[in-house]
LODRENTOR-342988 format. One record per residue: residue number from 1; z, x, y of N, C-alpha, C in turn. Coordinates in nm, 3 decimals. Last residue first. Layout:
% LODRENTOR-342988
+------+---------+---------+---------+---------+---------+---------+---------+---------+---------+
| resi |     n_Z |     n_X |     n_Y |    ca_Z |    ca_X |    ca_Y |     c_Z |     c_X |     c_Y |
+------+---------+---------+---------+---------+---------+---------+---------+---------+---------+
|  NUM |       Z |       X |       Y |       Z |       X |       Y |       Z |       X |       Y |
...
+------+---------+---------+---------+---------+---------+---------+---------+---------+---------+
//
This chain:
% LODRENTOR-342988
+------+---------+---------+---------+---------+---------+---------+---------+---------+---------+
| resi |     n_Z |     n_X |     n_Y |    ca_Z |    ca_X |    ca_Y |     c_Z |     c_X |     c_Y |
+------+---------+---------+---------+---------+---------+---------+---------+---------+---------+
|  104 |  21.630 |  16.046 |  -0.149 |  21.581 |  16.071 |  -0.286 |  21.476 |  16.181 |  -0.290 |
|  103 |  21.677 |  15.990 |   0.113 |  21.761 |  16.091 |   0.050 |  21.713 |  16.129 |  -0.091 |
|  102 |  21.498 |  15.786 |   0.165 |  21.485 |  15.913 |   0.238 |  21.563 |  16.025 |   0.170 |
|  101 |  21.605 |  15.583 |   0.005 |  21.473 |  15.638 |  -0.025 |  21.452 |  15.771 |   0.043 |
|  100 |  21.842 |  15.530 |   0.144 |  21.847 |  15.575 |   0.005 |  21.716 |  15.643 |  -0.036 |
|   99 |  21.740 |  15.430 |   0.383 |  21.816 |  15.557 |   0.383 |  21.823 |  15.616 |   0.242 |
|   98 |  21.630 |  15.193 |   0.283 |  21.543 |  15.292 |   0.347 |  21.611 |  15.430 |   0.348 |
|   97 |  21.860 |  15.057 |   0.202 |  21.758 |  15.093 |   0.103 |  21.665 |  15.202 |   0.157 |
|   96 |  21.986 |  15.025 |   0.451 |  22.054 |  15.094 |   0.341 |  21.952 |  15.143 |   0.238 |
|   95 |  21.793 |  14.872 |   0.588 |  21.827 |  15.006 |   0.637 |  21.898 |  15.088 |   0.529 |
|   94 |  21.806 |  14.636 |   0.432 |  21.680 |  14.712 |   0.443 |  21.708 |  14.855 |   0.487 |
|   93 |  22.067 |  14.562 |   0.487 |  22.030 |  14.598 |   0.350 |  21.900 |  14.677 |   0.349 |
|   92 |  22.043 |  14.505 |   0.761 |  22.136 |  14.609 |   0.715 |  22.101 |  14.655 |   0.574 |
|   91 |  21.855 |  14.291 |   0.759 |  21.824 |  14.419 |   0.824 |  21.915 |  14.532 |   0.777 |
|   90 |  21.997 |  14.084 |   0.598 |  21.874 |  14.150 |   0.554 |  21.844 |  14.282 |   0.626 |
|   89 |  22.211 |  13.936 |   0.688 |  22.239 |  14.064 |   0.623 |  22.113 |  14.144 |   0.589 |
|   88 |  22.104 |  13.694 |   0.774 |  22.161 |  13.786 |   0.874 |  22.185 |  13.926 |   0.817 |
|   87 |  22.061 |  13.554 |   0.547 |  21.945 |  13.610 |   0.615 |  21.992 |  13.717 |   0.714 |
|   86 |  22.310 |  13.621 |   0.293 |  22.263 |  13.556 |   0.416 |  22.140 |  13.627 |   0.471 |
|   85 |  22.369 |  13.767 |   0.072 |  22.395 |  13.622 |   0.064 |  22.341 |  13.548 |   0.185 |
|   84 |  22.201 |  14.030 |  -0.106 |  22.263 |  13.974 |   0.014 |  22.283 |  13.825 |  -0.008 |
|   83 |  22.039 |  14.219 |  -0.278 |  22.181 |  14.184 |  -0.292 |  22.248 |  14.141 |  -0.162 |
|   82 |  21.729 |  14.099 |  -0.375 |  21.800 |  14.168 |  -0.268 |  21.946 |  14.124 |  -0.270 |
|   81 |  21.607 |  13.946 |  -0.574 |  21.590 |  14.091 |  -0.574 |  21.669 |  14.168 |  -0.469 |
|   80 |  21.640 |  13.668 |  -0.557 |  21.648 |  13.732 |  -0.689 |  21.657 |  13.884 |  -0.682 |
|   79 |  21.615 |  13.615 |  -0.286 |  21.733 |  13.566 |  -0.357 |  21.751 |  13.638 |  -0.490 |
|   78 |  21.359 |  13.719 |  -0.230 |  21.478 |  13.779 |  -0.171 |  21.604 |  13.741 |  -0.248 |
|   77 |  21.197 |  13.541 |  -0.383 |  21.193 |  13.686 |  -0.403 |  21.321 |  13.752 |  -0.351 |
|   76 |  21.259 |  13.288 |  -0.273 |  21.287 |  13.317 |  -0.414 |  21.290 |  13.467 |  -0.442 |
|   75 |  21.170 |  13.329 |  -0.006 |  21.308 |  13.290 |  -0.035 |  21.345 |  13.325 |  -0.178 |
|   74 |  20.896 |  13.386 |  -0.045 |  20.984 |  13.484 |   0.017 |  21.130 |  13.454 |  -0.017 |
|   73 |  20.806 |  13.139 |  -0.169 |  20.790 |  13.269 |  -0.231 |  20.890 |  13.371 |  -0.176 |
|   72 |  20.802 |  12.884 |  -0.077 |  20.934 |  12.939 |  -0.110 |  20.925 |  13.079 |  -0.171 |
|   71 |  20.640 |  12.675 |   0.127 |  20.624 |  12.808 |   0.068 |  20.762 |  12.867 |   0.049 |
|   70 |  20.553 |  12.340 |   0.108 |  20.663 |  12.435 |   0.128 |  20.632 |  12.564 |   0.055 |
|   69 |  20.367 |  12.104 |   0.278 |  20.361 |  12.206 |   0.173 |  20.465 |  12.313 |   0.204 |
|   68 |  20.464 |  11.776 |   0.350 |  20.457 |  11.915 |   0.399 |  20.458 |  12.008 |   0.278 |
|   67 |  20.497 |  11.505 |   0.278 |  20.365 |  11.566 |   0.275 |  20.352 |  11.708 |   0.327 |
|   66 |  20.744 |  11.403 |   0.256 |  20.663 |  11.352 |   0.368 |  20.534 |  11.432 |   0.384 |
|   65 |  20.849 |  11.537 |   0.038 |  20.842 |  11.391 |   0.034 |  20.758 |  11.331 |   0.146 |
|   64 |  20.865 |  11.793 |   0.129 |  20.758 |  11.761 |   0.033 |  20.740 |  11.611 |   0.023 |
|   63 |  21.091 |  11.754 |   0.301 |  20.961 |  11.794 |   0.353 |  20.847 |  11.764 |   0.257 |
|   62 |  21.302 |  11.671 |   0.129 |  21.262 |  11.592 |   0.246 |  21.120 |  11.625 |   0.287 |
|   61 |  21.308 |  11.881 |  -0.063 |  21.287 |  11.742 |  -0.102 |  21.236 |  11.658 |   0.015 |
|   60 |  21.357 |  12.103 |   0.103 |  21.238 |  12.101 |   0.018 |  21.206 |  11.957 |  -0.022 |
|   59 |  21.607 |  12.036 |   0.206 |  21.491 |  12.048 |   0.296 |  21.360 |  12.040 |   0.218 |
|   58 |  21.757 |  12.043 |  -0.035 |  21.745 |  11.918 |   0.043 |  21.625 |  11.922 |   0.136 |
|   57 |  21.724 |  12.314 |  -0.112 |  21.687 |  12.204 |  -0.202 |  21.665 |  12.074 |  -0.125 |
|   56 |  21.830 |  12.449 |   0.109 |  21.691 |  12.471 |   0.068 |  21.642 |  12.354 |  -0.017 |
|   55 |  22.096 |  12.359 |   0.100 |  22.013 |  12.327 |   0.216 |  21.865 |  12.343 |   0.181 |
|   54 |  22.176 |  12.478 |  -0.139 |  22.180 |  12.333 |  -0.125 |  22.090 |  12.288 |  -0.010 |
|   53 |  22.147 |  12.746 |  -0.067 |  22.068 |  12.693 |  -0.178 |  22.063 |  12.540 |  -0.173 |
|   52 |  22.340 |  12.764 |   0.136 |  22.199 |  12.785 |   0.167 |  22.107 |  12.730 |   0.060 |
|   51 |  22.572 |  12.720 |  -0.017 |  22.538 |  12.630 |   0.094 |  22.390 |  12.640 |   0.130 |
|   50 |  22.562 |  12.941 |  -0.194 |  22.559 |  12.804 |  -0.245 |  22.518 |  12.703 |  -0.137 |
|   49 |  22.338 |  13.186 |  -0.039 |  22.465 |  13.143 |  -0.098 |  22.453 |  12.997 |  -0.141 |
|   48 |  22.118 |  13.255 |   0.102 |  22.107 |  13.261 |  -0.043 |  22.237 |  13.225 |  -0.115 |
|   47 |  21.983 |  13.070 |   0.385 |  22.069 |  13.170 |   0.323 |  22.062 |  13.156 |   0.171 |
|   46 |  21.630 |  12.984 |   0.396 |  21.771 |  12.958 |   0.423 |  21.852 |  13.073 |   0.366 |
|   45 |  21.319 |  12.943 |   0.470 |  21.406 |  13.057 |   0.446 |  21.548 |  13.023 |   0.492 |
|   44 |  21.001 |  12.825 |   0.406 |  21.141 |  12.787 |   0.417 |  21.227 |  12.907 |   0.381 |
|   43 |  20.711 |  12.799 |   0.573 |  20.785 |  12.892 |   0.490 |  20.931 |  12.859 |   0.513 |
|   42 |  20.497 |  12.509 |   0.573 |  20.604 |  12.590 |   0.630 |  20.660 |  12.686 |   0.525 |
|   41 |  20.226 |  12.304 |   0.661 |  20.277 |  12.405 |   0.568 |  20.383 |  12.487 |   0.639 |
|   40 |  20.175 |  12.133 |   0.860 |  20.139 |  12.086 |   0.727 |  20.193 |  12.181 |   0.621 |
|   39 |  20.354 |  12.054 |   1.160 |  20.308 |  12.150 |   1.059 |  20.274 |  12.082 |   0.928 |
|   38 |  20.433 |  11.843 |   1.328 |  20.367 |  11.960 |   1.386 |  20.301 |  12.052 |   1.282 |
|   37 |  20.552 |  11.647 |   1.180 |  20.459 |  11.605 |   1.285 |  20.378 |  11.723 |   1.339 |
|   36 |  20.726 |  11.793 |   1.024 |  20.608 |  11.733 |   0.962 |  20.505 |  11.687 |   1.064 |
|   35 |  20.933 |  11.857 |   1.204 |  20.847 |  11.962 |   1.148 |  20.717 |  11.904 |   1.094 |
|   34 |  21.037 |  11.598 |   1.243 |  20.986 |  11.675 |   1.357 |  20.892 |  11.786 |   1.308 |
|   33 |  21.124 |  11.539 |   0.984 |  21.020 |  11.457 |   1.047 |  20.955 |  11.530 |   1.164 |
|   32 |  21.327 |  11.731 |   0.959 |  21.210 |  11.735 |   0.871 |  21.094 |  11.655 |   0.931 |
|   31 |  21.507 |  11.637 |   1.152 |  21.451 |  11.772 |   1.165 |  21.323 |  11.783 |   1.082 |
|   30 |  21.572 |  11.391 |   1.033 |  21.510 |  11.394 |   1.166 |  21.440 |  11.529 |   1.190 |
|   29 |  21.692 |  11.489 |   0.802 |  21.576 |  11.400 |   0.793 |  21.500 |  11.400 |   0.924 |
|   28 |  21.907 |  11.633 |   0.899 |  21.800 |  11.704 |   0.827 |  21.674 |  11.618 |   0.816 |
|   27 |  21.994 |  11.528 |   1.236 |  22.004 |  11.521 |   1.090 |  21.889 |  11.600 |   1.026 |
|   26 |  22.082 |  11.749 |   1.509 |  22.009 |  11.635 |   1.452 |  22.021 |  11.639 |   1.299 |
|   25 |  22.221 |  11.973 |   1.578 |  22.245 |  11.854 |   1.658 |  22.172 |  11.731 |   1.607 |
|   24 |  22.148 |  12.197 |   1.447 |  22.257 |  12.119 |   1.388 |  22.286 |  11.991 |   1.467 |
|   23 |  21.832 |  12.293 |   1.393 |  21.919 |  12.246 |   1.501 |  22.025 |  12.155 |   1.442 |
|   22 |  21.709 |  12.570 |   1.245 |  21.761 |  12.437 |   1.215 |  21.862 |  12.399 |   1.322 |
|   21 |  21.459 |  12.738 |   1.419 |  21.599 |  12.735 |   1.378 |  21.639 |  12.591 |   1.354 |
|   20 |  21.153 |  12.872 |   1.346 |  21.222 |  12.752 |   1.392 |  21.362 |  12.750 |   1.333 |
|   19 |  20.937 |  13.106 |   1.458 |  21.052 |  13.089 |   1.371 |  21.133 |  12.973 |   1.428 |
|   18 |  20.604 |  13.203 |   1.480 |  20.704 |  13.106 |   1.521 |  20.814 |  13.096 |   1.415 |
|   17 |  20.534 |  13.559 |   1.465 |  20.505 |  13.417 |   1.456 |  20.623 |  13.330 |   1.498 |
|   16 |  20.688 |  13.820 |   1.271 |  20.622 |  13.765 |   1.389 |  20.606 |  13.615 |   1.374 |
|   15 |  20.940 |  14.032 |   1.176 |  20.874 |  13.906 |   1.144 |  20.815 |  13.851 |   1.272 |
|   14 |  21.077 |  14.273 |   1.212 |  20.939 |  14.261 |   1.261 |  20.865 |  14.138 |   1.209 |
|   13 |  21.341 |  14.282 |   1.170 |  21.257 |  14.320 |   1.056 |  21.108 |  14.304 |   1.086 |
|   12 |  21.429 |  14.173 |   1.403 |  21.457 |  14.316 |   1.378 |  21.371 |  14.369 |   1.264 |
|   11 |  21.358 |  13.908 |   1.352 |  21.283 |  13.982 |   1.455 |  21.307 |  14.133 |   1.440 |
|   10 |  21.552 |  13.846 |   1.164 |  21.411 |  13.846 |   1.125 |  21.324 |  13.919 |   1.227 |
|    9 |  21.783 |  13.869 |   1.325 |  21.766 |  13.952 |   1.206 |  21.619 |  13.959 |   1.164 |
|    8 |  21.745 |  13.668 |   1.515 |  21.752 |  13.808 |   1.557 |  21.727 |  13.902 |   1.439 |
|    7 |  21.759 |  13.445 |   1.340 |  21.639 |  13.472 |   1.419 |  21.635 |  13.618 |   1.463 |
|    6 |  22.021 |  13.465 |   1.253 |  21.913 |  13.477 |   1.156 |  21.782 |  13.511 |   1.228 |
|    5 |  22.151 |  13.409 |   1.489 |  22.165 |  13.543 |   1.433 |  22.058 |  13.569 |   1.327 |
|    4 |  22.084 |  13.136 |   1.518 |  22.029 |  13.235 |   1.612 |  22.042 |  13.378 |   1.560 |
|    3 |  22.026 |  12.976 |   1.194 |  22.096 |  13.010 |   1.316 |  22.031 |  13.119 |   1.399 |
|    2 |  21.855 |  12.886 |   0.977 |  21.980 |  12.817 |   1.009 |  22.040 |  12.853 |   1.145 |
|    1 |  21.527 |  12.794 |   0.901 |  21.622 |  12.893 |   0.943 |  21.743 |  12.827 |   1.003 |
+------+---------+---------+---------+---------+---------+---------+---------+---------+---------+
//
């Protein structure tokens, strides 16, 4: 996860559990090493724009390279099926879709 607003967005959608924000104060390799020391499996969720896709690819390479199992199901599903470019937009899109269903 990339930022604090993303964290708030996921909590609004009732995502539980530990959510780790990518700390821009350290390199991706250092961040990956820190994750690998604590976790054997992670769900990776970056933004869905070009920058987020690049970050997903790099994080995936680093983490799998050091033995962490990466779950990209949610990221791939959202990227293909939800018309948003950022994690931060997810709650608004969910509310739009929910309202649409209520009116149908």
